[in-house]
VOPATI-834715 format. One record per residue: residue in one letter; x, y, z of N, C-alpha, C in turn. Coordinates in pm, whole numbers. Layout:
<atoms>
<atom A, <X, Y, Z>, <X, Y, Z>, <X, Y, Z>>
...
</atoms>
This chain:
<atoms>
<atom X, <-9333, -3338, 683>, <-9363, -3223, 766>, <-9374, -3264, 911>>
<atom X, <-9425, -3378, 935>, <-9445, -3425, 1072>, <-9306, -3440, 1142>>
<atom X, <-9209, -3482, 1064>, <-9072, -3500, 1115>, <-9015, -3366, 1164>>
<atom X, <-9033, -3264, 1083>, <-8982, -3132, 1117>, <-9052, -3081, 1241>>
<atom X, <-9180, -3108, 1256>, <-9254, -3062, 1373>, <-9200, -3129, 1501>>
<atom X, <-9168, -3256, 1490>, <-9117, -3327, 1608>, <-8980, -3273, 1644>>
<atom X, <-8898, -3245, 1548>, <-8765, -3188, 1574>, <-8777, -3048, 1639>>
<atom X, <-8871, -2967, 1587>, <-8890, -2832, 1642>, <-8939, -2840, 1787>>
<atom X, <-9033, -2929, 1813>, <-9083, -2944, 1950>, <-8973, -2992, 2044>>
<atom X, <-8890, -3081, 1996>, <-8783, -3131, 2077>, <-8680, -3017, 2110>>
<atom X, <-8655, -2931, 2011>, <-8561, -2820, 2032>, <-8620, -2726, 2134>>
<atom X, <-8750, -2692, 2122>, <-8809, -2600, 2220>, <-8809, -2664, 2358>>
<atom X, <-8836, -2792, 2368>, <-8832, -2858, 2497>, <-8689, -2854, 2554>>
<atom X, <-8592, -2872, 2470>, <-8452, -2861, 2514>, <-8422, -2723, 2569>>
<atom X, <-8470, -2615, 2506>, <-8450, -2480, 2552>, <-8517, -2462, 2690>>
<atom X, <-8635, -2512, 2705>, <-8706, -2497, 2834>, <-8635, -2568, 2944>>
<atom X, <-8587, -2692, 2914>, <-8517, -2767, 3018>, <-8387, -2700, 3057>>
<atom X, <-8311, -2647, 2961>, <-8183, -2583, 2990>, <-8202, -2441, 3044>>
<atom X, <-8314, -2378, 3012>, <-8335, -2243, 3057>, <-8264, -2139, 2968>>
<atom X, <-8230, -2179, 2846>, <-8160, -2091, 2757>, <-8242, -2074, 2630>>
<atom X, <-8250, -1953, 2581>, <-8324, -1924, 2464>, <-8224, -1863, 2363>>
<atom X, <-8210, -1916, 2243>, <-8115, -1860, 2148>, <-8155, -1723, 2096>>
<atom X, <-8055, -1644, 2058>, <-8087, -1512, 2005>, <-8141, -1517, 1865>>
<atom X, <-8189, -1407, 1815>, <-8256, -1403, 1690>, <-8163, -1435, 1573>>
<atom X, <-8037, -1396, 1580>, <-7942, -1432, 1471>, <-7923, -1579, 1459>>
<atom X, <-7921, -1649, 1571>, <-7910, -1797, 1567>, <-8030, -1863, 1503>>
<atom X, <-8147, -1812, 1542>, <-8270, -1867, 1483>, <-8277, -1841, 1332>>
<atom X, <-8239, -1720, 1289>, <-8236, -1686, 1146>, <-8137, -1775, 1071>>
<atom X, <-8020, -1796, 1128>, <-7918, -1878, 1055>, <-7967, -2024, 1048>>
<atom X, <-8041, -2069, 1147>, <-8092, -2206, 1143>, <-8207, -2217, 1042>>
<atom X, <-8293, -2118, 1033>, <-8406, -2121, 940>, <-8353, -2119, 795>>
<atom X, <-8244, -2040, 770>, <-8187, -2030, 638>, <-8086, -2143, 606>>
<atom X, <-8066, -2230, 702>, <-7974, -2345, 689>, <-7830, -2302, 654>>
<atom X, <-7786, -2196, 716>, <-7646, -2150, 698>, <-7569, -2158, 831>>
<atom X, <-7623, -2220, 933>, <-7563, -2223, 1061>, <-7434, -2309, 1062>>
<atom X, <-7421, -2400, 968>, <-7292, -2474, 960>, <-7180, -2391, 902>>
<atom X, <-7212, -2295, 818>, <-7114, -2207, 758>, <-7073, -2095, 853>>
<atom X, <-7168, -2045, 925>, <-7143, -1936, 1018>, <-7081, -1980, 1151>>
<atom X, <-7078, -2109, 1173>, <-7022, -2161, 1301>, <-7119, -2147, 1418>>
<atom X, <-7246, -2124, 1391>, <-7347, -2102, 1492>, <-7428, -2229, 1516>>
<atom X, <-7371, -2344, 1486>, <-7449, -2467, 1490>, <-7483, -2514, 1632>>
<atom X, <-7417, -2474, 1732>, <-7447, -2520, 1868>, <-7548, -2435, 1943>>
<atom X, <-7597, -2332, 1882>, <-7688, -2239, 1953>, <-7820, -2304, 1981>>
<atom X, <-7876, -2382, 1890>, <-8011, -2441, 1907>, <-7993, -2589, 1945>>
<atom X, <-7937, -2666, 1857>, <-7916, -2810, 1883>, <-7796, -2846, 1801>>
<atom X, <-7685, -2891, 1863>, <-7562, -2922, 1788>, <-7580, -3025, 1676>>
<atom X, <-7679, -3110, 1689>, <-7699, -3215, 1587>, <-7755, -3159, 1459>>
<atom X, <-7813, -3043, 1461>, <-7879, -2986, 1343>, <-7780, -2946, 1231>>
<atom X, <-7647, -2946, 1262>, <-7551, -2910, 1159>, <-7562, -3005, 1041>>
<atom X, <-7599, -3131, 1061>, <-7608, -3226, 950>, <-7720, -3195, 855>>
<atom X, <-7827, -3134, 907>, <-7939, -3097, 818>, <-7896, -2991, 720>>
<atom X, <-7816, -2893, 765>, <-7769, -2787, 675>, <-7668, -2846, 573>>
<atom X, <-7582, -2933, 619>, <-7483, -2993, 526>, <-7553, -3075, 420>>
<atom X, <-7656, -3147, 457>, <-7733, -3226, 361>, <-7800, -3135, 261>>
<atom X, <-7854, -3029, 303>, <-7916, -2929, 213>, <-7818, -2874, 114>>
<atom X, <-7697, -2839, 165>, <-7595, -2790, 78>, <-7552, -2891, -28>>
<atom X, <-7541, -3013, 13>, <-7504, -3121, -82>, <-7610, -3137, -190>>
<atom X, <-7734, -3137, -148>, <-7846, -3145, -247>, <-7848, -3031, -345>>
<atom X, <-7812, -2912, -299>, <-7811, -2792, -385>, <-7688, -2790, -475>>
<atom X, <-7573, -2835, -421>, <-7448, -2825, -498>, <-7427, -2941, -597>>
<atom X, <-7479, -3056, -570>, <-7452, -3172, -650>, <-7499, -3153, -800>>
<atom X, <-7619, -3099, -825>, <-7652, -3078, -965>, <-7557, -2979, -1036>>
<atom X, <-7510, -2880, -966>, <-7415, -2788, -1023>, <-7281, -2854, -1053>>
<atom X, <-7235, -2939, -966>, <-7110, -3013, -992>, <-7126, -3106, -1111>>
<atom X, <-7234, -3176, -1118>, <-7259, -3267, -1231>, <-7266, -3189, -1361>>
<atom X, <-7336, -3076, -1359>, <-7346, -2995, -1478>, <-7209, -2940, -1522>>
<atom X, <-7124, -2903, -1427>, <-6993, -2851, -1461>, <-6900, -2957, -1518>>
<atom X, <-6921, -3082, -1483>, <-6835, -3192, -1535>, <-6872, -3229, -1679>>
<atom X, <-6983, -3184, -1729>, <-7026, -3223, -1863>, <-6951, -3142, -1968>>
</atoms>
């Protein structure tokens, strides 16, 4: 949890330094971890795309293994 807090604080600091605040649809897509699918990955922090991809892999891998049986 501490790691997520540090990332969130860094993202907010980035917004303050740039003077840009993302819209609500970007925030929602990042919270739901679908921003890599929607193409909205650069709205908050471009590096966050890997977090969503990792989540998708963890969710899809058990289904793939189950389907191969």
